[in-house]
N, C-alpha and C positions, 0 to 999 in steps of 0.2 A: 181717528188718528189722522192729524193733518199732515200732507206732504208739502213741504216748503221748499222753493227754489233758493238756494243759497245765494245766488247772484242778485236776485230782486227782492228776496224776503217776502214774496207772494206765495199763497197757498195755491199749489197746482191742482190739488184735488184732495178729497177726504176719503179715507178707506175704513172698513169695519175691522177692528181687531179680533183675533180668534178669543174664545173663552175657554172655560173648562170642558163644557159640553161639546163644543165643535172640534177641539182637540182630541177628545176621547173618540168621537166619531171618525175622525180622520186616521187615527192610529189603527182602529179597528179595521178600516178598509184596507190600509198597508198590510196587516198581519193576514188579512184574508187572501190577498194577490200575491204575495211575495213567492211562495213556493212554486206557483205557476210560472212566475216570471224566470225563476231559477232553472225549471225543467225546460225552458224553451232552448236553453244551450247557448254557449258562448258566442257561436256564429251567428245565430239571429239577433242576440242582443248587439253584437258589434254593428251589424246592419242599420239597427235603429240610431246608434250614436253617430254613424256615419251621416245619416239624414239629419240629426241636429248640427253637425259640423258644417254641412252644405247650408243649411238656414243662417247660420251665423254670417256666411258669406253673402248670400242674397239679400239679408235684411240688414247688413251692418249699418247703414246710414240712420235708419229707424232706431235701431238699438242704441246707437251712439247718441242720438238726440235725447233719447229717454234718460240715458245714463247722465249726460251732462246736465240736464234739467234739475236732477235731483240731488247730485253730488257736487257739482260746480266745476269739475276739472274741464280744461279746454277741449273743445270738440274733437281735435285731431288726437289729443291724449286718449279720449273715448275709443276712437276708432282703432288706435294702436292697441289698447287694452283687449279689444274683441278679437283682433288679429293674434295677439299674443296667446290668448285663449285657445284659439284654432291651433296653433303650433303644438301646445301641449296635448290637446286631444287626439291631434295626428300621432304623436308619439305614442299615446296610450293605445290606439287603434292598432298601430303596427306592433306593438309588444304584447298585448293582452293574451293572446294565444301561448305566447312563450312562457309568461310567469304565471298565468292562471290555470293552465292544463295540468293534467296530472303529471307527475315526475317519476319515471322509471329508474330507480335507485340500484337495485340488484335484479338481474335478469338471468338466471339459470335454469335448467331443466327441473331442479329441485325447488327453488325458490324465488319468488318475486317479492320484491320490497318496493312500494310505491308510496308516495305522498299526494294526497289530493287536497284541493283547496275549496272548502265549502263557504258559502256566504255567511256572514254573520247573522243576518236575518232583516230586521228592520232597523235602521239606524237613524240617528238624529244629527242633522247638520245645522249647527249654529253658526252663521257666517258672518261675513265683515263688510263694511260699506265702502272702504277705500279703494278696493280692487274686486268689486263682486263677481266678475267673469273669472278673472284669474284665480281668486281665492276660492271661488265655488267650484270650477272644474276640476281643481286639485282633490276635491271630496266626492261630490255626486257624480262625477263621470266614472271613476273606478269602481266606486259604489255599485253603480248599476251594472257596469260590464261585469262584476264579479257575482251578480244575481241577488243583490239586495234590493230592498225597497227603502225609500228615502223620505224622512220628512225634513223639509228644507226650511230653515227660518232665515230669510234675508234680514239685514240690519233693517230697523225702522227707517234709517236714512237712505236705504237703498231697495224700499219695498216694491216700487215700479218696476225697477229691473228685474227683481225676483219674480214678479208676475210675467214679464217678457219671458224669462227663462222657463217658467212653467208651461207657458203657452208654446214655445218652440220645442221643448222636450216631446209634449203630447202631440203636437203637429207632427214630429218625427216618428211617432209610433210607440212612445212609452206608455203604457197603459195607465188610465187615471188612478188606478188602484196602486200604482207602483211609485208615484212621485206625488207627493201631497206639500202644499206650502202652508207654513204657519206664519200668519201676520201679527206684528205687534212689537211692544217694546220690552221693558224689563219683566213686566208681569207674564206676558206670553212665554218668555224664556224661562222663568221660575216654574210655570205650570208643566213646561217639557221635561224639567228635571224631575218630576214626580211620576212620568209615565213610563210604561214598560218598554223600553227600548233596548236592543241588543248592542248598542255602541254609542258612544257620543263623541263628535268631532267638532271642535270650536276653533275658531280664529277671532282674537281680539286681544283686550288688555289681560296683563298679568294678574290683576285684582279679580276680574270676573273670572278668568280661567282657574284660578285658586279656588274660587268660591264653587264652580262647577265641580271641580275634582273632588273636593271634599263632600259636596252634596250627593254625588252618585257612587261614592266609593263602596258602600255596602251593597250595592247590586252585583258588584264583581264581574262587570263588563267592560270591555276596552274603552278607555277615555283619552282620547288624543288631543293635544292643545298646541295651537300654533300662536305664540304670544308676541309680546312686543320686543323691541330691541333699543339699545343705545350704541349703535354700530360705530367703531371707531376706524379712522383712516390715517395712515401715516405717510408722508411724502419724505423720501430721502435725499440727501444733497445730491446723488448722482443721475438723478433723472435727465433725461436728454434733451426735453422740451417742455420747459415750465409752463409756458402757455398753453399747450395742448393738455397738460396735465390739470391746470387749473380749470379749463373748459369742461373736461370729462368729470372732475370731482364736483364742480358746481352743479352739473347736471344731476349726479348722484344724490347730491344733497337736497335739491330743491325741485327735482321732478315731480308732477302731482302735488305741487305745493308742499312737499316735503312729507305728505301724508302716507308714509310707507314704512312698514315694520322694518324694511331693509335699507332705508334710506340712510345715507351717511348723515350722522347726528352729532360727530365732534371729530374735529382735524388736528393732527399734530404734524408739525413741520419742522425739519431740520433747520437750525439756526443760520446755516450758511446760506440757505435760500428763503427764508421766511419772508423778508420784505418784498422779494421780487413775487414771490407766490402769491402773497396778500394783494399786490397791485394787480395781477393777473386776474385773479379771482374777482376782485371787484369790479374790473373793466367788463368781465363777462355778465355779472350780474346787471350792470347799467345797460347792457345791450338787449335785455329782454323786454318783451312788450308785455305789459300788465292791463288787463281790462277785462271785459265781460268774455265769458268762455265760449260764447258762440261766434265772437269775432275773430276773423282770419287771422293767424300769425300770432295770437295771444299765447305766451308761456306760462305765465301767472295768472290763474283764475281766481275762484273764491274758494275759502276753507268750507268744508262740509258742515261742520258743527259750529254753532255760535258760541259754544261754551270755551271753544279752544283759543279764542281770542284773548280770553282772560289769561289763560295758561301762559300763552306767549308773552304778554305784557308783564306777568310776575317774573317769568325768567330774565327778561331784559332789566328790569328793576333791580332784582337780586345781583345780577352780574356788575351792573355799573355801580351799584351801592359797595360791591366788594373790590373794586378796582379795575374792572374791565373797560375797554373803550368801544364805544359805539361808533362803528366805521361808517355803517349806512343803514338805514331803515330804522326799524324800533318801534313802530306804531301802527295803529288801525289806519286803514286808508279811509277817507271821508266819503260819504255817500252811501247808496244803498248797497247792500250785500255783506257778506262777512269776509272782509278783505283785509290783509295784512301785508305791509311792505317787505320784501326780501331783505333780511336782516343778517349782518355781519357783526360779530363781537370779537375783538382781539385783545390780546393781553389777559386772556381768561386763565383760571385755574381749575383743577379738577374738582375743588369743592363746591363749585358753583352749581345752581340748579340746572343751567343750560348745558353742563357736561355730564350731569348725573341723571336727569330725569327726562323721560321720552318727551320730546317736543311736538312731534307730529304737526309740523307747521313750517313756513319758510324761514327758517332761523338757524344760523351756526354759529358754534364757537371754534375759534382757531388758535392754538396754542403753540408756542415756540418750544422745541426741545433740543437738547446739546447732543445727543447720540441715540443710538438703537436702544440702549439699556433703558434709558429714561422713557423712550417711546413705549417699550414693551410694559413697563411699570404703568404708565398711564393707561395704555390699552386695556390691561388686565384689571383696572380699578372700575368695576362695574357688577351690578347684580345681573346683568343680561348677558346672554352668550349666542347671539343669532348669526351676526356676520363680522368680518375683520378684513381690511383692505390694506396692502402696502403698495405703494408705486415707487419702483426702483429700476435701474438698469439691469440688475442682478436678480435673476430668479432663485438662485441658491440663496441669497441674502434674504430675499422676501420670505422664502418658505422656512427658513431658519426662524425668522421672528413669528410668522404665523403660527408655527408649531408650537409656540409657547403661549398662544392665545386660546382659551376655552371658548371656542364658538363653533356652531354646527357647519359654517361655510368660510372658507379663505379664499381671498381674491388677490392676484398679483396684476397689477397695471389694469385693474377694472374694478367695478363696484355696482351695488344695486342692480343685480341680474339674477335670473333663475333660470336653470336648464331643465327640461322635463326629465331627462336621462340621469340627473343626479338628485340625491334625496335633498328635500328641504326639511331642514330639523333646527331645532333650538336647544340650547343647554341653559342650565340654571333657570333664571325667571323668563326666559325666552320659549319654554315649552317642553313638551314630551311627545315623543313619537316622531314619524316623518310622513310626508307625502311626496308625491313624484318618485321617479325611478322605480324599480321594481319593487322596492319596500312600499312605495306609495300604493301600488297595485294590491299587494298582498296584505296590506294593512286592513283590508275590508273583509278578509277571510279567516277561516279557522282551519289550520293544517290538521290533516288527518293521517296517521301512518297505518299502512296496510302490509301485514305479513302473511304472504300467500304461499303455503307449503304444499307441494305435490307429494303426497304420501302414498 
């Protein structure tokens, strides 16, 4: 398996993919070691994960360089991602005892009722390439804290980062038999679905998630899916600072080249401020530095996957053919690398591909609406349900609008953000289950009820 630098199109290295024999050997190791890991106790497991947290800090520059080399995001954004992962791990470390320890529900001289949280066992984590640290720690950190063993399959586009994660976990003290890595692309993923895991946790596209869900259903084990989004954002006419809103929402749409499940993917603007907003939004895009992801100050680097260039071109072509106006961008950038111009399409309609199909790139459609009712109709018009945002001077107005949108997260005057203490969940085609918060810690456990009567 060749690992390609998306900014230069050069082969960084070649890795050996796992096969059926190697995966069977790895899961056998995990099954043999998991029980001993669970018996170590939460306190000892917490110490090990604290060591991993510390290593992320001391090796940040090395890890960021590896990440940028294989996914193409600007180096500063790679540093930011690792720091963001540390923040999430810190929350989990501070709250694991509270949410993973036994709960005493009834405590009288005659009766004790207790809930204990046992590990699932050996879980399979099929992860994503766009934020391998942030997406990864949502799963393998709480899984390890809860006493599980983990088979971690990084995306084939983030394999080197996956190997760095494995190296640091084992350096931190995670036993070799408790964390194993599965290398490879589609075929490796298919082989994992046939193995005897006690739970599957996947982050990626709706189509692949649906396939995994159907394939493992007969096993009757937890299957949690964090899938894509077509996240809407509405700007009302009462916002106090249009320029500031444009800057913040442009970042929400284009950070990491738009390669985020919770990136803003379609924008609706009240007709009274539509022209002013578009002008400010376009001005912000023009201020960004585009270039090599290792160059200081670059905001737009390279797309990770070459195939996505075709998707973006098709969305632009479809929109223009159906009446949209291409305000800026719209094509590949000449030269080496998988690079696409930051693109704004205006005068769009909700029937266009750019407003319905996940873009996962530096492209946005901006649509004028006459009032809140029309904005709500447009925002609801999607098969996805990950996040939705409203920018308004009134929290009550924003909450009233967001309460009518079937999404796992609602934002008022912010977007494209995740907090460790809140559940990260999708609705409809955006997934099943939740990571983060106490729900994300307990997702890797089996609750057991204890009825203890003193007779």
